[in-house]
C-alpha positions as CSV (number, residue, x, y, z in Angstrom):
1,M,159.5,4.6,109.9
2,L,161.5,6.1,112.9
3,N,160.4,4.2,116.1
4,K,158.6,6.9,118.3
5,R,160.7,6.0,121.4
6,H,163.9,7.2,119.2
7,L,162.5,10.5,118.5
8,P,164.5,13.4,120.1
9,S,163.3,15.1,123.4
10,V,162.4,18.5,123.4
11,T,165.0,19.3,125.8
12,A,167.8,17.9,123.7
13,L,166.2,20.1,121.0
14,Q,166.1,23.3,123.0
15,C,169.8,22.4,124.2
16,F,170.9,22.2,120.4
17,E,168.9,25.5,119.4
18,A,170.4,27.2,122.4
19,V,174.1,26.2,121.6
20,T,173.8,27.5,118.3
21,R,172.8,30.8,119.1
22,H,175.6,31.2,121.7
23,L,178.0,28.7,120.0
24,S,178.9,28.0,123.8
25,F,177.6,25.1,125.9
26,T,178.6,27.0,129.2
27,R,176.2,30.0,128.0
28,A,173.3,27.7,126.7
29,A,173.3,26.0,130.0
30,E,173.1,29.1,131.8
31,E,170.2,30.1,129.8
32,L,168.4,27.0,130.2
33,N,169.4,26.4,133.7
34,L,171.3,23.4,133.3
35,T,174.7,22.2,133.8
36,Q,177.1,22.7,131.1
37,S,177.7,18.9,131.1
38,A,173.9,18.0,130.9
39,V,173.8,20.3,127.9
40,S,176.8,18.8,126.3
41,K,175.2,15.1,127.0
42,Q,171.9,16.1,125.3
43,V,173.5,17.4,122.1
44,A,175.8,14.3,121.9
45,Q,172.6,12.0,122.3
46,L,171.2,14.2,119.4
47,E,174.3,13.7,117.2
48,E,174.1,9.9,117.9
49,L,170.3,9.8,117.0
50,V,170.6,11.7,113.8
51,Q,174.0,10.0,112.9
52,H,175.7,13.5,112.1
53,L,178.1,15.8,113.7
54,L,176.0,19.0,114.5
55,F,179.0,20.7,115.9
56,R,182.9,21.1,115.1
57,R,185.5,23.0,117.2
58,V,187.8,25.1,115.1
59,R,190.5,26.7,117.1
60,R,188.9,26.2,120.2
61,R,185.6,27.8,119.1
62,L,182.2,25.9,118.2
63,Q,180.9,26.0,114.7
64,L,177.7,24.4,113.0
65,T,178.4,21.8,110.6
66,P,176.4,21.9,107.2
67,A,174.2,19.1,108.6
68,G,173.9,21.0,111.9
69,A,172.9,24.2,109.9
70,L,170.2,22.0,107.9
71,Y,168.9,20.6,111.1
72,L,168.6,24.1,112.9
73,A,166.3,25.2,110.3
74,E,163.9,22.3,111.1
75,V,164.4,22.3,114.7
76,R,163.6,25.9,115.1
77,K,160.0,25.2,113.1
78,V,159.4,22.5,115.7
79,L,160.0,24.4,118.6
80,T,158.1,27.5,117.1
81,Q,155.1,25.6,116.4
82,M,155.2,24.1,119.9
83,E,155.5,27.5,121.5
84,M,152.5,28.9,119.4
85,S,150.3,25.6,120.3
86,T,151.2,26.3,123.7
87,H,150.5,29.9,123.9
88,F,147.3,29.4,121.7
89,L,145.9,26.9,124.3
90,R,146.8,29.3,127.2
91,S,145.0,32.2,125.5
92,Y,141.6,30.6,125.1
93,G,139.2,29.1,127.9
94,G,137.8,26.0,128.3
95,E,134.5,27.2,126.7
96,T,136.3,28.4,123.5
97,E,135.9,26.4,120.6
98,V,138.0,26.5,117.4
99,L,136.4,26.7,113.8
100,R,138.5,25.8,111.1
101,V,137.1,27.1,107.7
102,S,139.3,26.7,104.5
103,T,138.6,29.2,101.6
104,P,139.7,29.8,98.1
105,S,142.4,32.9,98.7
106,T,141.0,35.6,96.6
107,F,137.2,34.6,97.5
108,G,138.3,34.7,101.2
109,A,140.2,38.0,101.1
110,R,137.5,39.9,98.7
111,W,134.3,38.4,99.9
112,L,134.3,36.2,103.3
113,V,136.6,38.3,105.5
114,P,134.8,41.7,105.2
115,R,131.4,39.7,106.0
116,L,133.2,38.5,109.2
117,K,132.9,41.9,110.9
118,G,130.8,41.5,114.1
119,W,131.3,37.8,114.4
120,R,133.5,37.9,117.4
121,L,131.1,40.2,119.2
122,R,128.0,37.7,118.5
123,H,130.1,34.4,119.2
124,P,133.0,35.4,121.5
125,H,133.6,31.7,122.1
126,I,133.8,30.5,118.9
127,H,137.5,31.3,117.5
128,L,137.8,31.2,113.6
129,D,140.5,29.8,112.1
130,L,140.9,30.9,108.1
131,V,143.1,28.8,106.2
132,N,143.7,28.9,102.5
133,E,142.1,25.9,100.3
134,Q,144.8,23.5,99.6
135,E,142.9,20.4,98.1
136,S,139.3,19.7,97.4
137,D,139.0,17.0,99.9
138,D,140.2,19.3,102.8
139,L,136.7,18.7,104.4
140,A,137.2,14.7,104.1
141,Q,140.5,14.6,105.4
142,N,139.4,16.2,108.4
143,R,142.0,19.4,107.8
144,C,138.9,21.7,108.1
145,D,135.6,21.7,109.8
146,M,134.0,23.7,107.0
147,S,135.0,24.6,103.6
148,F,134.1,27.2,100.9
149,Y,134.2,26.3,97.3
150,F,133.5,26.8,93.8
151,G,131.8,24.3,91.7
152,Q,129.0,21.7,91.8
153,G,126.9,21.4,94.7
154,A,127.2,17.9,95.8
155,R,130.3,16.7,97.7
156,P,130.6,13.1,99.1
157,G,129.7,12.9,102.9
158,A,128.9,16.5,102.9
159,E,126.2,18.9,103.1
160,S,126.5,21.9,100.7
161,V,124.7,25.3,101.2
162,K,124.5,27.2,98.0
163,L,125.6,31.0,98.5
164,F,125.7,32.6,95.0
165,S,126.5,32.1,91.2
166,E,128.9,34.4,89.5
167,E,129.2,36.2,86.1
168,L,132.6,36.6,84.4
169,V,133.3,39.9,82.8
170,P,136.5,41.2,81.1
171,V,138.4,43.9,82.9
172,C,141.8,45.6,82.3
173,A,143.6,49.1,83.1
174,P,141.7,52.2,81.7
175,G,145.2,53.2,79.7
176,S,145.4,49.6,78.0
177,L,142.7,50.5,75.9
178,P,143.4,51.8,72.3
179,D,142.0,55.1,70.6
180,T,139.5,53.3,68.4
181,P,136.8,51.5,70.0
182,F,136.6,47.7,69.5
183,T,134.1,46.6,67.0
184,D,133.9,43.0,68.0
185,P,135.1,41.1,71.3
186,T,138.1,39.1,69.7
187,Q,140.0,42.5,69.4
188,L,140.7,42.2,73.1
189,A,143.1,39.5,72.3
190,D,145.4,42.4,71.1
191,L,145.8,43.4,74.6
192,V,147.0,39.9,76.0
193,L,144.3,37.5,77.3
194,L,145.5,36.9,81.0
195,Q,144.6,33.3,81.8
196,N,143.6,31.8,85.3
197,A,145.0,28.4,86.0
198,H,142.0,27.1,87.3
199,R,139.6,28.2,84.6
200,P,141.7,27.1,81.4
201,Q,138.5,27.3,79.4
202,A,136.8,30.7,80.4
203,W,138.1,32.8,77.5
204,H,136.9,30.3,75.1
205,E,133.7,30.1,76.5
206,W,133.3,33.8,76.9
207,F,133.9,34.2,73.1
208,E,131.8,31.1,72.4
209,D,128.9,32.5,74.4
210,Q,128.7,35.6,71.7
211,G,129.1,33.4,69.0
212,Y,132.7,34.2,68.1
213,Q,136.0,32.4,68.3
214,T,139.7,33.4,68.2
215,E,142.7,31.3,68.1
216,H,144.2,33.2,71.0
217,S,141.5,32.3,73.8
218,Y,144.0,29.8,75.5
219,H,147.1,32.0,74.8
220,G,148.5,34.4,77.3
221,P,150.4,34.4,80.8
222,R,148.7,32.1,83.2
223,F,148.2,32.9,86.9
224,E,147.5,30.6,89.9
225,T,144.8,33.0,91.7
226,F,142.3,35.7,90.5
227,Y,144.2,38.1,92.7
228,M,147.3,37.8,90.8
229,C,145.0,38.4,87.5
230,I,143.5,41.2,89.1
231,R,146.9,43.1,89.9
232,A,148.2,41.9,86.5
233,A,145.0,43.5,84.8
234,Q,145.6,46.7,87.0
235,V,149.4,47.3,86.1
236,G,148.6,47.0,82.4
237,C,149.6,43.5,81.7
238,G,146.5,42.5,79.6
239,V,142.6,42.1,80.1
240,A,141.4,39.3,82.8
241,L,138.2,37.6,82.6
242,L,136.9,37.7,86.3
243,P,133.9,37.2,88.4
244,K,132.5,40.7,88.9
245,F,132.0,40.5,92.3
246,L,135.6,40.2,93.0
247,V,136.4,43.5,91.2
248,E,133.5,45.6,92.3
249,E,135.9,47.9,94.3
250,E,138.4,48.5,91.7
251,L,135.5,49.2,89.0
252,A,133.9,51.8,91.3
253,D,137.4,53.6,91.8
254,D,138.0,53.4,87.9
255,K,141.2,51.5,88.4
256,L,139.8,48.7,86.5
257,I,137.2,49.1,83.4
258,I,135.2,46.8,81.2
259,P,136.1,47.2,77.8
260,W,133.3,45.0,76.3
261,P,130.1,44.6,77.9
262,H,129.4,41.0,77.9
263,A,129.0,38.8,81.3
264,L,129.1,35.1,81.2
265,P,127.0,33.3,83.7
266,S,128.8,30.6,85.3
267,R,127.4,27.3,85.4
268,D,128.9,26.5,88.9
269,A,128.4,28.6,92.1
270,Y,130.0,29.2,95.4
271,Y,129.2,26.7,98.4
272,L,129.7,26.4,102.0
273,A,130.1,22.7,102.9
274,Y,130.4,20.9,106.1
275,P,130.4,17.0,107.3
276,E,126.9,15.5,107.1
277,H,126.8,14.4,110.6
278,A,128.1,18.0,111.9
279,A,124.9,19.6,110.7
280,E,123.6,20.0,114.6
281,V,127.0,20.9,116.1
282,P,126.5,24.4,117.4
283,K,129.4,26.0,115.9
284,I,128.8,24.9,112.4
285,R,125.0,25.6,112.9
286,V,125.7,29.1,114.1
287,F,128.3,30.0,111.3
288,V,126.0,28.7,108.5
289,E,123.2,31.1,109.9
290,W,125.7,34.0,110.1
291,M,126.6,33.6,106.3
292,L,123.1,33.2,105.3
293,E,122.5,36.3,106.9
294,Q,125.3,38.2,105.1
295,L,123.7,37.1,101.7
296,D,120.9,39.8,102.7
297,Q,123.1,42.7,103.7
298,P,124.8,45.2,101.5
299,T,128.1,44.8,100.4
300,P,130.4,46.0,103.4
301,Q,132.7,49.2,102.5
């Protein structure tokens, strides 16, 4: 592990990045209000630290080495993040709190975001930071303050508030249907069954719930998110089995239709979780209250 005392300084990174843009120590020094020798020294120390030449001279002109080009991409990420963090802290007063909330991507875009309208007006000192759920232990690892998730209610060390359950319905583009009406649900397999990577048994359970089986229930293109399944169904790639609340807009606009009228209730539900010890933290409490209020409101347009 690299000793922290041997990490490069911010000045060294800024000098390196400026030289890469100007390909000149002199012009980089003018931009940074430093002397040319100071910039040259910072870059030399950086090269010594990373143990690679970052620049070479070709016909008295500077050029980035391959190692320098590789390092530049990482350095720009670091400097950009530092700049963003600094602007963020300067933009919000001392009374502002940040509430970091993780959410499954399609759920967040389709259900959660429309229900945040008005939040800022009621709670101007709580800044929401919505992030895509990466792992089921985001909450336990302190990567977020609260987490929306689909599953069972219990999570170790967390309080979970049940929001609602769901039902799965098959949907496809209107032009995907054959002229002859279906006589049993297994004929949907002729349209190609679009699969969701996180619900691999969904089609099998949907057929089984009606007393049918098909060898095609696990076959078909597999997509990582519900949103990709929605788009694939819309453009005619096949038929997708989706939570009905996620496609209400497309169904209302006739962009998608339900080719077989059977809905499969899910055994799991959507929850909002937060750490057990945080129940009385004001920003946690008011967000839970806001979400519960939204359950009683009509679907935002």
